[in-house]
C-alpha positions in Angstrom: 151.0 116.1 -32.6 151.3 119.3 -30.5 147.8 120.8 -29.9 149.2 123.6 -27.6 147.8 127.1 -28.4 150.1 130.0 -27.5 148.6 133.0 -25.6 148.2 136.3 -27.5 150.9 138.8 -26.7 150.7 142.6 -26.5 153.3 142.9 -29.3 151.1 140.6 -31.5 148.0 142.8 -30.9 150.0 145.9 -31.8 150.9 144.4 -35.1 147.3 143.6 -36.2 145.5 145.7 -38.9 143.3 148.4 -37.4 140.5 148.0 -40.0 138.6 145.1 -41.4 139.8 145.7 -45.0 143.6 145.4 -45.2 145.4 147.6 -47.7 147.9 145.5 -49.6 151.4 146.9 -49.9 152.7 147.9 -53.4 153.6 145.0 -55.6 157.1 144.5 -57.1 156.8 144.7 -60.8 159.3 144.2 -63.6 159.4 142.7 -67.1 158.9 139.2 -65.7 155.6 140.0 -64.0 154.6 141.0 -60.5 155.1 139.9 -56.9 152.3 141.0 -54.5 153.1 140.8 -50.8 150.1 139.4 -48.9 150.8 138.6 -45.2 154.2 139.0 -43.4 154.0 137.5 -40.0 154.1 134.3 -37.9 151.3 131.9 -38.8 150.6 128.2 -38.7 148.1 127.6 -41.4 146.9 128.5 -44.9 143.8 127.1 -46.5 141.8 127.7 -49.6 138.0 127.7 -49.2 135.3 127.5 -51.8 131.8 128.5 -51.0 128.6 128.5 -53.1 126.4 131.5 -53.5 123.9 132.0 -50.6 125.9 129.8 -48.1 126.9 130.9 -44.7 130.3 130.2 -42.9 131.8 130.9 -39.5 129.1 132.1 -37.1 131.8 131.9 -34.4 134.7 133.6 -32.7 138.2 132.5 -31.9 139.8 132.9 -28.4 143.3 133.3 -29.7 143.3 132.7 -33.5 143.2 135.5 -36.1 142.9 135.2 -39.8 143.6 137.2 -43.0 141.3 136.3 -45.9 142.0 137.2 -49.5 139.2 136.8 -52.1 140.4 135.3 -55.3 137.0 135.0 -56.9 133.5 136.1 -55.8 132.2 138.3 -53.0 131.4 138.0 -49.3 129.2 140.0 -46.9 131.3 139.9 -43.7 129.4 140.4 -40.5 131.4 141.2 -37.3 131.0 142.6 -33.8 133.0 142.4 -30.5 132.4 139.1 -28.8 129.9 139.4 -25.9 128.6 142.8 -27.0 125.1 141.8 -28.2 125.2 144.8 -30.6 124.0 144.5 -34.2 126.9 143.3 -36.3 128.5 145.6 -38.9 128.5 144.4 -42.5 131.5 144.9 -44.7 131.2 143.9 -48.4 134.4 142.2 -49.6 135.0 141.7 -53.2 137.5 140.0 -55.5 141.1 141.2 -54.9 140.4 142.5 -51.3 141.9 141.2 -48.1 140.2 141.4 -44.7 141.3 140.6 -41.1 139.6 139.0 -38.2 141.3 139.3 -34.7 140.5 137.0 -31.8 137.3 137.7 -29.7 135.3 139.0 -32.7 132.0 137.3 -33.6 132.1 136.9 -37.4 130.0 135.4 -40.1 130.5 135.2 -43.9 127.6 135.2 -46.3 128.6 134.4 -49.9 126.8 136.7 -52.4 128.5 134.9 -55.3 130.3 131.6 -55.8 133.6 132.4 -54.0 137.1 131.1 -53.6 139.3 132.7 -50.9 142.6 132.0 -49.1 142.8 132.2 -45.3 146.1 132.6 -43.4 145.8 131.8 -39.6 147.7 132.2 -36.5 146.9 128.7 -35.2 147.0 125.3 -36.8 143.9 124.1 -38.7 144.2 120.6 -37.3 140.7 119.9 -36.1 141.6 119.4 -32.4 143.5 122.7 -32.3 140.7 124.5 -34.2 137.9 123.2 -32.0 139.8 124.0 -28.8 139.9 127.7 -29.8 136.6 128.3 -31.5 133.2 129.2 -29.9 130.1 129.1 -32.0 127.6 132.0 -32.0 124.5 132.6 -34.1 125.2 136.0 -35.8 123.4 135.2 -39.1 120.9 132.5 -39.8 122.2 130.0 -42.3 
């Protein structure tokens, strides 16, 4: 299996959302129902994550990986700050039906304020060897 991680390009950076919460494009609706565009870009993974109320995930940053997260059910307090800044993290409350984005080199932590199910689309593979080669753990929130 290929565990190579591609470097981030300037074009890629230019395509990223400029805010944590990502506004979804309009859906395509007709008599059959609806199609909601979510993420349109090159990616190598999609995972569904369940988390129990009060639990903490992440407390890390990625060197090259980014991820979009869409909350199907529940709510998340998302803490983030630039990697290496030492500043107090900003907290964004994310609720059901919202998508948020984490670029590389951003310390981030998720605290689940309800039982939560969310989808995560990532730039890199989620194979454990690839994931571990790109992630650095930090203690942003006690958990």
